[in-house]
PDB file of N, CA, C and O in Angstrom:
ATOM      1  N   MET A   1     -58.717 270.325  87.357  1.00  0.00           N
ATOM      2  CA  MET A   1     -60.162 270.259  87.540  1.00  0.00           C
ATOM      3  C   MET A   1     -60.580 271.271  88.599  1.00  0.00           C
ATOM      4  O   MET A   1     -59.839 271.522  89.549  1.00  0.00           O
ATOM      5  N   PRO A   2     -61.747 271.843  88.440  1.00  0.00           N
ATOM      6  CA  PRO A   2     -62.212 272.868  89.381  1.00  0.00           C
ATOM      7  C   PRO A   2     -62.713 272.275  90.697  1.00  0.00           C
ATOM      8  O   PRO A   2     -63.201 271.147  90.760  1.00  0.00           O
ATOM      9  N   TYR A   3     -62.570 273.087  91.740  1.00  0.00           N
ATOM     10  CA  TYR A   3     -63.151 272.781  93.045  1.00  0.00           C
ATOM     11  C   TYR A   3     -64.535 273.405  93.092  1.00  0.00           C
ATOM     12  O   TYR A   3     -64.735 274.521  92.613  1.00  0.00           O
ATOM     13  N   TYR A   4     -65.479 272.696  93.661  1.00  0.00           N
ATOM     14  CA  TYR A   4     -66.826 273.222  93.864  1.00  0.00           C
ATOM     15  C   TYR A   4     -67.140 273.146  95.350  1.00  0.00           C
ATOM     16  O   TYR A   4     -66.901 272.125  95.996  1.00  0.00           O
ATOM     17  N   ASP A   5     -67.677 274.236  95.884  1.00  0.00           N
ATOM     18  CA  ASP A   5     -68.056 274.292  97.292  1.00  0.00           C
ATOM     19  C   ASP A   5     -69.552 274.058  97.413  1.00  0.00           C
ATOM     20  O   ASP A   5     -70.345 274.616  96.655  1.00  0.00           O
ATOM     21  N   TYR A   6     -69.925 273.226  98.374  1.00  0.00           N
ATOM     22  CA  TYR A   6     -71.322 272.879  98.608  1.00  0.00           C
ATOM     23  C   TYR A   6     -71.654 273.010 100.085  1.00  0.00           C
ATOM     24  O   TYR A   6     -70.774 273.065 100.943  1.00  0.00           O
ATOM     25  N   TYR A   7     -72.961 273.059 100.352  1.00  0.00           N
ATOM     26  CA  TYR A   7     -73.465 273.079 101.719  1.00  0.00           C
ATOM     27  C   TYR A   7     -74.589 272.063 101.810  1.00  0.00           C
ATOM     28  O   TYR A   7     -75.521 272.090 101.006  1.00  0.00           O
ATOM     29  N   CYS A   8     -74.505 271.168 102.785  1.00  0.00           N
ATOM     30  CA  CYS A   8     -75.543 270.157 102.977  1.00  0.00           C
ATOM     31  C   CYS A   8     -76.618 270.714 103.907  1.00  0.00           C
ATOM     32  O   CYS A   8     -76.327 271.120 105.033  1.00  0.00           O
ATOM     33  N   LYS A   9     -77.840 270.729 103.437  1.00  0.00           N
ATOM     34  CA  LYS A   9     -78.954 271.224 104.251  1.00  0.00           C
ATOM     35  C   LYS A   9     -79.380 270.206 105.305  1.00  0.00           C
ATOM     36  O   LYS A   9     -79.970 270.574 106.321  1.00  0.00           O
ATOM     37  N   SER A  10     -79.085 268.928 105.067  1.00  0.00           N
ATOM     38  CA  SER A  10     -79.485 267.888 106.009  1.00  0.00           C
ATOM     39  C   SER A  10     -78.640 267.916 107.282  1.00  0.00           C
ATOM     40  O   SER A  10     -79.180 267.960 108.388  1.00  0.00           O
ATOM     41  N   CYS A  11     -77.310 267.891 107.126  1.00  0.00           N
ATOM     42  CA  CYS A  11     -76.436 267.866 108.306  1.00  0.00           C
ATOM     43  C   CYS A  11     -75.789 269.224 108.588  1.00  0.00           C
ATOM     44  O   CYS A  11     -75.056 269.372 109.566  1.00  0.00           O
ATOM     45  N   GLN A  12     -76.061 270.214 107.732  1.00  0.00           N
ATOM     46  CA  GLN A  12     -75.601 271.595 107.904  1.00  0.00           C
ATOM     47  C   GLN A  12     -74.084 271.715 107.943  1.00  0.00           C
ATOM     48  O   GLN A  12     -73.529 272.452 108.758  1.00  0.00           O
ATOM     49  N   LYS A  13     -73.409 270.971 107.038  1.00  0.00           N
ATOM     50  CA  LYS A  13     -71.957 271.031 106.955  1.00  0.00           C
ATOM     51  C   LYS A  13     -71.525 271.417 105.541  1.00  0.00           C
ATOM     52  O   LYS A  13     -72.092 270.940 104.558  1.00  0.00           O
ATOM     53  N   PRO A  14     -70.521 272.282 105.450  1.00  0.00           N
ATOM     54  CA  PRO A  14     -69.979 272.605 104.124  1.00  0.00           C
ATOM     55  C   PRO A  14     -68.971 271.547 103.686  1.00  0.00           C
ATOM     56  O   PRO A  14     -68.364 270.874 104.519  1.00  0.00           O
ATOM     57  N   PHE A  15     -68.801 271.409 102.391  1.00  0.00           N
ATOM     58  CA  PHE A  15     -67.789 270.494 101.858  1.00  0.00           C
ATOM     59  C   PHE A  15     -67.412 270.934 100.450  1.00  0.00           C
ATOM     60  O   PHE A  15     -68.138 271.692  99.807  1.00  0.00           O
ATOM     61  N   SER A  16     -66.272 270.452  99.983  1.00  0.00           N
ATOM     62  CA  SER A  16     -65.780 270.765  98.646  1.00  0.00           C
ATOM     63  C   SER A  16     -65.569 269.477  97.870  1.00  0.00           C
ATOM     64  O   SER A  16     -65.289 268.421  98.438  1.00  0.00           O
ATOM     65  N   LYS A  17     -65.711 269.593  96.560  1.00  0.00           N
ATOM     66  CA  LYS A  17     -65.472 268.448  95.687  1.00  0.00           C
ATOM     67  C   LYS A  17     -64.690 268.920  94.475  1.00  0.00           C
ATOM     68  O   LYS A  17     -64.884 270.032  93.985  1.00  0.00           O
ATOM     69  N   VAL A  18     -63.803 268.056  94.000  1.00  0.00           N
ATOM     70  CA  VAL A  18     -63.090 268.302  92.757  1.00  0.00           C
ATOM     71  C   VAL A  18     -63.803 267.500  91.683  1.00  0.00           C
ATOM     72  O   VAL A  18     -63.829 266.270  91.729  1.00  0.00           O
ATOM     73  N   LEU A  19     -64.381 268.200  90.717  1.00  0.00           N
ATOM     74  CA  LEU A  19     -65.148 267.554  89.667  1.00  0.00           C
ATOM     75  C   LEU A  19     -64.778 268.135  88.313  1.00  0.00           C
ATOM     76  O   LEU A  19     -64.446 269.315  88.203  1.00  0.00           O
ATOM     77  N   SER A  20     -64.835 267.310  87.296  1.00  0.00           N
ATOM     78  CA  SER A  20     -64.707 267.847  85.948  1.00  0.00           C
ATOM     79  C   SER A  20     -66.005 268.604  85.644  1.00  0.00           C
ATOM     80  O   SER A  20     -67.013 268.424  86.326  1.00  0.00           O
ATOM     81  N   ILE A  21     -65.964 269.433  84.633  1.00  0.00           N
ATOM     82  CA  ILE A  21     -67.160 270.197  84.279  1.00  0.00           C
ATOM     83  C   ILE A  21     -68.279 269.252  83.859  1.00  0.00           C
ATOM     84  O   ILE A  21     -69.445 269.493  84.171  1.00  0.00           O
ATOM     85  N   ASP A  22     -67.936 268.190  83.161  1.00  0.00           N
ATOM     86  CA  ASP A  22     -68.924 267.204  82.740  1.00  0.00           C
ATOM     87  C   ASP A  22     -69.575 266.525  83.943  1.00  0.00           C
ATOM     88  O   ASP A  22     -70.794 266.359  83.975  1.00  0.00           O
ATOM     89  N   GLN A  23     -68.763 266.127  84.942  1.00  0.00           N
ATOM     90  CA  GLN A  23     -69.304 265.505  86.160  1.00  0.00           C
ATOM     91  C   GLN A  23     -70.202 266.482  86.910  1.00  0.00           C
ATOM     92  O   GLN A  23     -71.260 266.104  87.413  1.00  0.00           O
ATOM     93  N   HIS A  24     -69.779 267.725  86.980  1.00  0.00           N
ATOM     94  CA  HIS A  24     -70.549 268.745  87.704  1.00  0.00           C
ATOM     95  C   HIS A  24     -71.926 268.952  87.082  1.00  0.00           C
ATOM     96  O   HIS A  24     -72.913 269.151  87.791  1.00  0.00           O
ATOM     97  N   GLU A  25     -71.985 268.904  85.758  1.00  0.00           N
ATOM     98  CA  GLU A  25     -73.256 269.127  85.065  1.00  0.00           C
ATOM     99  C   GLU A  25     -74.180 267.917  85.103  1.00  0.00           C
ATOM    100  O   GLU A  25     -75.400 268.080  85.113  1.00  0.00           O
ATOM    101  N   LYS A  26     -73.623 266.697  85.125  1.00  0.00           N
ATOM    102  CA  LYS A  26     -74.452 265.499  84.990  1.00  0.00           C
ATOM    103  C   LYS A  26     -74.710 264.743  86.290  1.00  0.00           C
ATOM    104  O   LYS A  26     -75.797 264.197  86.476  1.00  0.00           O
ATOM    105  N   ASP A  27     -73.739 264.701  87.183  1.00  0.00           N
ATOM    106  CA  ASP A  27     -73.864 263.876  88.391  1.00  0.00           C
ATOM    107  C   ASP A  27     -74.643 264.583  89.495  1.00  0.00           C
ATOM    108  O   ASP A  27     -74.638 265.809  89.603  1.00  0.00           O
ATOM    109  N   ARG A  28     -75.298 263.788  90.293  1.00  0.00           N
ATOM    110  CA  ARG A  28     -76.002 264.279  91.477  1.00  0.00           C
ATOM    111  C   ARG A  28     -75.000 264.256  92.634  1.00  0.00           C
ATOM    112  O   ARG A  28     -74.498 263.192  92.996  1.00  0.00           O
ATOM    113  N   VAL A  29     -74.711 265.411  93.210  1.00  0.00           N
ATOM    114  CA  VAL A  29     -73.720 265.512  94.288  1.00  0.00           C
ATOM    115  C   VAL A  29     -74.352 265.083  95.600  1.00  0.00           C
ATOM    116  O   VAL A  29     -75.468 265.488  95.928  1.00  0.00           O
ATOM    117  N   ARG A  30     -73.629 264.259  96.347  1.00  0.00           N
ATOM    118  CA  ARG A  30     -74.085 263.791  97.652  1.00  0.00           C
ATOM    119  C   ARG A  30     -73.104 264.247  98.715  1.00  0.00           C
ATOM    120  O   ARG A  30     -71.910 264.385  98.452  1.00  0.00           O
ATOM    121  N   CYS A  31     -73.606 264.477  99.901  1.00  0.00           N
ATOM    122  CA  CYS A  31     -72.791 264.918 101.026  1.00  0.00           C
ATOM    123  C   CYS A  31     -71.877 263.784 101.497  1.00  0.00           C
ATOM    124  O   CYS A  31     -72.345 262.663 101.702  1.00  0.00           O
ATOM    125  N   PRO A  32     -70.578 264.061 101.672  1.00  0.00           N
ATOM    126  CA  PRO A  32     -69.676 263.010 102.149  1.00  0.00           C
ATOM    127  C   PRO A  32     -69.837 262.712 103.642  1.00  0.00           C
ATOM    128  O   PRO A  32     -69.353 261.686 104.120  1.00  0.00           O
ATOM    129  N   HIS A  33     -70.513 263.598 104.381  1.00  0.00           N
ATOM    130  CA  HIS A  33     -70.692 263.410 105.826  1.00  0.00           C
ATOM    131  C   HIS A  33     -71.897 262.517 106.146  1.00  0.00           C
ATOM    132  O   HIS A  33     -71.803 261.600 106.962  1.00  0.00           O
ATOM    133  N   CYS A  34     -73.034 262.802 105.487  1.00  0.00           N
ATOM    134  CA  CYS A  34     -74.260 262.059 105.814  1.00  0.00           C
ATOM    135  C   CYS A  34     -74.853 261.333 104.610  1.00  0.00           C
ATOM    136  O   CYS A  34     -75.873 260.656 104.737  1.00  0.00           O
ATOM    137  N   ASN A  35     -74.223 261.469 103.444  1.00  0.00           N
ATOM    138  CA  ASN A  35     -74.679 260.869 102.199  1.00  0.00           C
ATOM    139  C   ASN A  35     -76.022 261.435 101.731  1.00  0.00           C
ATOM    140  O   ASN A  35     -76.716 260.813 100.927  1.00  0.00           O
ATOM    141  N   GLY A  36     -76.380 262.611 102.233  1.00  0.00           N
ATOM    142  CA  GLY A  36     -77.626 263.246 101.837  1.00  0.00           C
ATOM    143  C   GLY A  36     -77.531 263.877 100.461  1.00  0.00           C
ATOM    144  O   GLY A  36     -76.438 264.203  99.996  1.00  0.00           O
ATOM    145  N   SER A  37     -78.662 264.049  99.814  1.00  0.00           N
ATOM    146  CA  SER A  37     -78.686 264.641  98.475  1.00  0.00           C
ATOM    147  C   SER A  37     -79.249 266.059  98.472  1.00  0.00           C
ATOM    148  O   SER A  37     -79.341 266.682  97.414  1.00  0.00           O
ATOM    149  N   ASP A  38     -79.627 266.578  99.644  1.00  0.00           N
ATOM    150  CA  ASP A  38     -80.172 267.931  99.750  1.00  0.00           C
ATOM    151  C   ASP A  38     -79.015 268.917  99.934  1.00  0.00           C
ATOM    152  O   ASP A  38     -78.811 269.458 101.020  1.00  0.00           O
ATOM    153  N   VAL A  39     -78.261 269.138  98.847  1.00  0.00           N
ATOM    154  CA  VAL A  39     -77.099 270.016  98.903  1.00  0.00           C
ATOM    155  C   VAL A  39     -77.303 271.188  97.957  1.00  0.00           C
ATOM    156  O   VAL A  39     -78.010 271.084  96.955  1.00  0.00           O
ATOM    157  N   GLU A  40     -76.673 272.302  98.292  1.00  0.00           N
ATOM    158  CA  GLU A  40     -76.705 273.459  97.409  1.00  0.00           C
ATOM    159  C   GLU A  40     -75.276 273.909  97.144  1.00  0.00           C
ATOM    160  O   GLU A  40     -74.406 273.824  98.011  1.00  0.00           O
ATOM    161  N   GLN A  41     -75.060 274.383  95.941  1.00  0.00           N
ATOM    162  CA  GLN A  41     -73.727 274.850  95.589  1.00  0.00           C
ATOM    163  C   GLN A  41     -73.534 276.248  96.153  1.00  0.00           C
ATOM    164  O   GLN A  41     -74.429 277.090  96.077  1.00  0.00           O
ATOM    165  N   ARG A  42     -72.371 276.483  96.715  1.00  0.00           N
ATOM    166  CA  ARG A  42     -72.000 277.784  97.248  1.00  0.00           C
ATOM    167  C   ARG A  42     -71.049 278.456  96.279  1.00  0.00           C
ATOM    168  O   ARG A  42     -70.252 277.792  95.617  1.00  0.00           O
ATOM    169  N   TYR A  43     -71.133 279.757  96.198  1.00  0.00           N
ATOM    170  CA  TYR A  43     -70.230 280.488  95.324  1.00  0.00           C
ATOM    171  C   TYR A  43     -68.910 280.692  96.027  1.00  0.00           C
ATOM    172  O   TYR A  43     -68.865 280.971  97.225  1.00  0.00           O
ATOM    173  N   SER A  44     -67.833 280.551  95.273  1.00  0.00           N
ATOM    174  CA  SER A  44     -66.502 280.735  95.832  1.00  0.00           C
ATOM    175  C   SER A  44     -65.637 281.431  94.792  1.00  0.00           C
ATOM    176  O   SER A  44     -66.008 281.539  93.623  1.00  0.00           O
ATOM    177  N   THR A  45     -64.492 281.895  95.234  1.00  0.00           N
ATOM    178  CA  THR A  45     -63.591 282.563  94.311  1.00  0.00           C
ATOM    179  C   THR A  45     -62.926 281.540  93.405  1.00  0.00           C
ATOM    180  O   THR A  45     -62.697 280.396  93.796  1.00  0.00           O
ATOM    181  N   PHE A  46     -62.631 281.958  92.231  1.00  0.00           N
ATOM    182  CA  PHE A  46     -61.970 281.093  91.265  1.00  0.00           C
ATOM    183  C   PHE A  46     -60.475 281.341  91.321  1.00  0.00           C
ATOM    184  O   PHE A  46     -60.040 282.490  91.391  1.00  0.00           O
ATOM    185  N   TYR A  47     -59.690 280.285  91.292  1.00  0.00           N
ATOM    186  CA  TYR A  47     -58.247 280.438  91.195  1.00  0.00           C
ATOM    187  C   TYR A  47     -57.704 279.331  90.319  1.00  0.00           C
ATOM    188  O   TYR A  47     -58.256 278.234  90.239  1.00  0.00           O
ATOM    189  N   ALA A  48     -56.607 279.656  89.669  1.00  0.00           N
ATOM    190  CA  ALA A  48     -55.976 278.685  88.776  1.00  0.00           C
ATOM    191  C   ALA A  48     -54.559 278.424  89.265  1.00  0.00           C
ATOM    192  O   ALA A  48     -53.868 279.338  89.717  1.00  0.00           O
ATOM    193  N   VAL A  49     -54.142 277.197  89.173  1.00  0.00           N
ATOM    194  CA  VAL A  49     -52.790 276.815  89.544  1.00  0.00           C
ATOM    195  C   VAL A  49     -52.017 276.597  88.250  1.00  0.00           C
ATOM    196  O   VAL A  49     -52.413 275.804  87.396  1.00  0.00           O
ATOM    197  N   THR A  50     -50.917 277.312  88.126  1.00  0.00           N
ATOM    198  CA  THR A  50     -50.090 277.173  86.937  1.00  0.00           C
ATOM    199  C   THR A  50     -48.682 276.755  87.327  1.00  0.00           C
ATOM    200  O   THR A  50     -48.280 276.883  88.484  1.00  0.00           O
ATOM    201  N   SER A  51     -47.951 276.261  86.364  1.00  0.00           N
ATOM    202  CA  SER A  51     -46.591 275.820  86.660  1.00  0.00           C
ATOM    203  C   SER A  51     -45.560 276.929  86.436  1.00  0.00           C
ATOM    204  O   SER A  51     -44.424 276.813  86.898  1.00  0.00           O
ATOM    205  N   LYS A  52     -45.935 277.988  85.743  1.00  0.00           N
ATOM    206  CA  LYS A  52     -45.004 279.088  85.483  1.00  0.00           C
ATOM    207  C   LYS A  52     -45.212 280.203  86.490  1.00  0.00           C
ATOM    208  O   LYS A  52     -46.336 280.489  86.902  1.00  0.00           O
ATOM    209  N   LYS A  53     -44.117 280.822  86.876  1.00  0.00           N
ATOM    210  CA  LYS A  53     -44.189 281.970  87.774  1.00  0.00           C
ATOM    211  C   LYS A  53     -44.229 283.238  86.942  1.00  0.00           C
ATOM    212  O   LYS A  53     -43.490 283.367  85.965  1.00  0.00           O
ATOM    213  N   SER A  54     -45.071 284.159  87.316  1.00  0.00           N
ATOM    214  CA  SER A  54     -45.119 285.438  86.611  1.00  0.00           C
ATOM    215  C   SER A  54     -44.247 286.437  87.345  1.00  0.00           C
ATOM    216  O   SER A  54     -44.116 286.377  88.567  1.00  0.00           O
ATOM    217  N   ALA A  55     -43.654 287.351  86.606  1.00  0.00           N
ATOM    218  CA  ALA A  55     -42.745 288.327  87.205  1.00  0.00           C
ATOM    219  C   ALA A  55     -43.411 289.653  87.422  1.00  0.00           C
ATOM    220  O   ALA A  55     -42.781 290.587  87.920  1.00  0.00           O
TER     221      ALA A  55
END
């Protein structure tokens, strides 16, 4: 599942959440620090974790 980076405008703290794409599209994200709903998604780099090593 992808990580999403957010920033809470209420308490001014960044946080990350692991959400499925379906959860990300449908659920309202709340800040884990202050439980506020005034959050914005931040752009971050994408990375994938695989079990095979490339040579």
